[in-house]
Every structure is written in C-alpha cells, then in structure tokens.
N, C-alpha and C positions, 0 to 999 in steps of 0.2 A: 504494500500500500504506500501511497505517496505521503510520507511523513517528513517533508522537508519545507523549510521556510527560507525564502530569499530575502536578504537584507539589501534594500535599494535606497537611493537618494542621490542628491547632487554630489559632486566631488567634494571631498574635504569637510564633510559634516560629522565625521567620527564613526563611520560604518566599520572600518577595519579595527579601530580601537575597541569598539563594542564586541566585534566578532572574536578578537583575541582574548578578551576577558571572558566571554561565554565559553570558549573552548579550551582556554589555557594553552592554545597552540597558535603562536604569534602569526598573524597575517602581516603583510607589508603595510606599514602605515607611515606616511610622510606628509610634510606641509606643502604639497603641490598636487594639482589635479591629475587623475588617471595613474596614480602610483600602483593601483590594483588593476590588472588587465584580465588575467585568467581568474575565474572564480575560485576562492578558497572555500573548502568544505570541512566542516567539523561536526562531530556527534556530541550532543549535549544531553546530560541526564535531566529528566524532568523531576524536580524535587517533589516528594510526596510524603508528608508526615505519617500517613496511614501505613506505608511500607515500613517506616522506621518503628512504628508501634508494634507491628507484627513481628519484626525482627527482634525487638526487645523481649517479646514473649516467647517466641519459638527458639531463639538462640541458634539460628541456622549457620551452616558452614559458609554459605554464600548469600549475599543480598544483591539482587539485580533490578535496578529501576527501569522504568520506561525511558525512551530516548526520542529526541527530535534532531534531525539533520539541519544545520544552518549553513546557508550558502552566501558568502560575501561577494556580491556582484559589484563590479566597477561602477563608478559614478556616472549618472546620466546627465546630459546637458540639453539646453534648448536646441532643437534640431536633431535629437538622437534618432527619431523615427525616420529621418532622411539620411542617416549615416554619420551625423556629426559626432565627434569624439568616440569613434568606433561604436556608435550607438546600435547599429544593426546586430553586431556581435553580442553586445551586452543584453539587448532585448531578447535574443534567442535563449540566453541563459535564464531569463526570468520566466519564459514559457515553460520551463522544465520543473518549476517548483510548485508546491501545493498551496502555499499561502505567502503573502507579501508583507514584510515589515518595512515600512517607509521611514527611514531615519531623517529627522528634521532638526536642524541646528537651532537651539533655543538658548544660546548664551552669547554674550559679547566678549570678544577678545581680539584686540588689534594685531596681536602677534600671529594669529592663525588666519590665513587667507580664506576669504569667501569668494567663490567663483563669480558672484555678481557684485562683489565689493560692498555688500551691506547685508545685515542679518534681517531677513524678512520672511518668517515662516509661511505666511499665506502665499506669498509670491513663489517660494520654493515648492510648496505643495502643488500649486497651480501648474508650474513648469513641468514637474514630473507627471502629474495626472494627464495633462494635455498630450505629452509625448507618448504615454501609454495608450491613450485614446486614439491618437493618430496612427499608431502602429496597428491597433486593432481595426481601425477603419480600412486600412490597406488590405488587411486579411479578409474582412467580410466582402470587400469589393471583388477580390479574387474568387471567393467562395460563391458569390452571386453569379459571377460569370460562368463558373463551372456548372452550377445548378441550371442555369438557363440553357446552356448548350446541351446538357443531358436531357432536358425536357423536350428539346427540339428533335433529337435524333433517337431517343429511346421510347419504350412503351409507357403504358398508363401508370404502372407502379413508379417509374422514374419521374413521371410528371407529377404524381401525387407527392412524392418525396420532395421534389423541387418546390412545390407550392408551400410545403411546411417550412423549408429552409428560407424561402423568400419572405414568408410571414414573420419568422423570427428576426431576419435581417431588417425588415421594415420597422420593427419595434426597437431594435438596437441602434440603428444608424443615427436617428435624431439625438440620442444621448451622446454618442461618440462625437458627433459634429459639434456638440456643445461642450466638449471636453469632459464629459461625465462618463461614469463607468457602466459597462454592459451589465454588471451584476444587478443594477437597478431596474432593468427591463422586466416587464410583467409577462414572462414567458410561460407557456404551458409546458408540461413534462415532455410532450412530444416535440415541441419546438426546441427545448433545451437539449434533448438528445440529438436532434437533427444537426445542430451546429457544434456539437461537442468536438468534432474533428478539427474545428478551427483553433482550439486551445487558446481562446482569447485571454489576454493578460488581465484585462479589467473585469473578467468574470471571476477571478480568484478572490478569496477572502482577503481583506486588507486591515492592517492595524498601523497606527502611527506611533513612532518611538521618539519622544522628545529627548534629545541629548542636551543636558544642562551642565552648568558648572556646579560646584559644591554649594554655593549660595542658593541657586535655583532648586537644588535637591532638598534643601532644608526648608526654604521659605516660599518656593514657587516663584513665578514671574509672569509678566504680561505675555511673553512669547508662548508659554505653556497654555495659557488661557485661550490664545488665538487658535492653537492647534486643537484644543479640546472642543472649541465651538465648531470648527470645521468637521471634526470627527463625529460629534453628536449629530450634526445635520446629515451626515452620510450614514449614520448607524454603525460607525466603526469604533473599535477599541483604541484607547490611548494608554501607553506605558511611559513613565518618566524614568530616565536613566542618566546618571552622571558617568559617562564613559571613563573619565580619568579616575574617579573613585573606584569604579568596578575593576579597572585594571590593577589598581593598588591592592584591592581586596583579593583578587585572583592570585596575586603573588605570594600571599600568606600561605604557610606550609600546611596548616591543619584546619579542619572545620571548626575546632574550638576557638582558634585565633580569629577566624572570620566572624564567628558569632559574637565574640567579645568586642571586635572592632565595630560591628553594626550596633551593638548595644550602647557603645560609647556615644554614638550620635543619635540615639533614640529610634533606631530602625529594628524591626523584627525579621526582615528578610531583605535580600538584595534586589535591586531593580531587575537584574538578569533572571532571578527566580521568577519574578512576575512575567517577564518576557517569554521564558520557556513555557510556562504554564498557559499563557495566553495563546501562544502559537499552537500548542497541543490541542486546545479546545476549538480554536478557529478551524483547524483541520478536521473538525468533527470527530475527534478521537476520544475514546473513553478507556478506562483501566479496570481490569479485574485482577485478582491476586490468586496465586497458589502459595501455600504456606506449609512448612514442615521443618524437620530437623536438618535436612540436607540443604534446603534452599527456600528463601522467601523471594518471590519474584512478581513484578508488575508486568502484565501482558497488555499489549495495545490492540484495541479493536475499534471498529467504527460504531458510532451511536446507532442503535437499532439492530445490531447483529444478534443472531440467535445463538443458543448454546452450542450446536454443532459447529457453527462458523467460528465461535470463540475457541472451541477445542482444536480446530484446524490450525490456529495460530501456533499452537504448541507443536503439532505434527499433523500432516495430512491424514495419517492413519486414524487419528483420534476423531476426525470429522467423518471419514468414510465409514468407520465402524461404531459410530456413536450409539450408545444405549441410553444413558441418562447422565445427569450431572447432580452431584451433591452440592448444595449451595447454602451459604448463610451470608448475611450482610456484615460489612465492617462495623456499622452502627450497633448491631447485635453483639459483635465481638467486644466492643467497648463496654456495652451494658452488662454483659454476663461474664466476660473475662476468659472463659475457656470453652472449647468445643463441647465438652461434656455438659456444662451448664446450659449451653445453647440448645443442646438436644433435650435436656430435661424441661426446658421452657417451651418446647415444641416449635422452635424457630429454625431448626435444621431441616432443610427441605430437599425433596427429590424432584427434579425438573426434567421435562422431556424436550423433544426436538423443536417445539414451538416457543420455548421460553426465550424472551428477550432479555439479554444480560444487562443488568443494571451497573452503573458506575460504582465501584467499590465492592462488588460481589467477591466473596472468597469461594473458590470452586475446586471440586475434585471430580474428574471425569471417569466414567465407566465405558469401556469400548470393547469391541470384539472384531478382529480382522482375520 
C-alpha cells in the first residue's frame, strides 16, 4: 500500500532540515535554491503510546511500530509546470507519493535567502498550488484527448467510458483553471475511478507544515495564522514545526534526553511526532496490534479493511486460509489490564470474515492452508 508522504514547497523553506530531523538521516541542506535534486527517502516510525503500553505489559523481545515513508522533493518555483527549475522532474516525483506535506516558511531571518526575497506564506502557498494545478490541467487535457479519440474509433463501451471521463474532467477543469485542487471536485465513484489513471497531484490529500523559529514555536505568529486560515478554508490539516529545534532534538542520543528537552520548554511531544501521525491518518491508514512475549507489533491497514484483509498484512496465507480472529480493544486492555480479565468480563470476542477492524484492535488470527 502507498504509505508515503512527499515533502514539497518553495526552495529554501526548510524541507531538507525537517526531513533530516524526521529520519535522522541527513539530507543535503544549504542556503541556496535547488540544493536537493534527487528525492531523499527515509522511513519514519509512527509514535504510538498504545504500543508502548502493550510492550510495558507483555515485556516482548521485540517492539515494532508502524512506519511512514517520507520523500524530500526538491523545491518548486513559479513556472515549475512548464519546466522551470527542473520542475517537470520534481512534479513527477510528487505523482508517486500518497499524501503531500507542503512546507511553508513562517519565520523571519535575513541570513536565510527566500526565493522571492520576502516571507509571505499566502503568496508561497498560492505559487505552489497554482503550479500543481497547472501540471494537472496539462494531464487532464491529454486524458480528454485520449478519451475523445477512443470514443470516435471504438465501440459503445468505449464511448460510455469516454463520457464518464469527460464528465469528471468537466467538473475538475474549472477548479484547476482557478488554481484550486481537483480533490474539491464533486465526483461520483464512477467518475473518480475513470480518471484514476491520471494520478492527479491535486487529488492527493494535503497538509500544511508551518516551519517556524523557536519564538514562533512557543508563542505562534501572524504567519502561522495566515496558513491556518488558508488550511481551514480548504479543509486541510496544519502542523507547526521548528525545523532547527527538531534537528537539535534528533541529535540527542536517547529518548529520555529528548523527552527531558521537550519538557524543559513545556512540550509533551515533538512537532515531527505530530507530522508523522498526521501523514499516517491522511493516508487513510489505521493500526491494529499483535501482542505477546516474542513481539508487540503495530500493523498498518486501510480504514474499512476486514479481518481477512488485516490478516493478509501479516502473511498472504493468513488471508487465504482465514477462519476467525480473536479480538479485544486497546481500551478494554487499559480497563481490565490482562487478557484473562478481559475474557472474564466477556469483552474477548470471536470475529468472522465480515468484521471491520477497528483502530486499536488487538488481534490473534486462526487460519488453515
């Protein structure tokens, strides 16, 4: 499943600094545009206190969290959709991710170059969104041409499919021409499926990441409020991060040191923890757990997956030979403390093939192949 998040934005807004802090695997970061050309890729654990609680109780040999892949994509500029600043190459990288995190500079610092020589989050967001919309506009024009040619030379089925494609494009085009995202189009399920092969960038879920200085992290600022207003109007999430602080935090050797550092400034978790969690949920992903003496593990599924589908994440044989799932919720684990007490309370359940797995379920599968 596509569990990756692309980090995009104008050059020099702090994408690579944030990526390096996220992954503890340094990406090239410098005070000039386009220092990142090829995308850097890193796997990031999704922090989950539920998994830690299970591990504290079961004392397993291994603890394995869920993960999200982050992709640091080079900075886009005005004209990227026409190839400016290697834009065509960078846009192709964005098409391959599942969700987009747009980093917006929300701090003032004369020593750090801004590509437009001024800090203006609204203008920065507009530049990126217009370029993504223009790239998608070019894509749907090509798709419309293909659909119309197929309708002329093929049979009734192709004509019917072409009509659905053109209906979807008719709804999407006005949005893109206005610099807005295709995800806001009111498409039917059939229309959405018909244009899936376009892999439209602006159809992907989006969140905004405000990169601030330490003062902004503690007290907020007007730039953050500007971004939040834009995000709220679009129905998008906003995460506030101080890239410089997160880089320093990532350099600390132990989790205990990091928690103490956060506590000193009055925070309970880092901005990067919020970012990883937000990306995970924007991707429509959920977590169930397996727990025992050998291993406590968080498994990643899509919201709405059935028990056999969830079992297949562990091994395809589990899905193919699925018999039943033994299930209890994490909340019941917290309430009763042990599996035995959960059974005694009648909260330990047997579920079949139609069971929709809930986020936080603790599961054991029975199968036969």
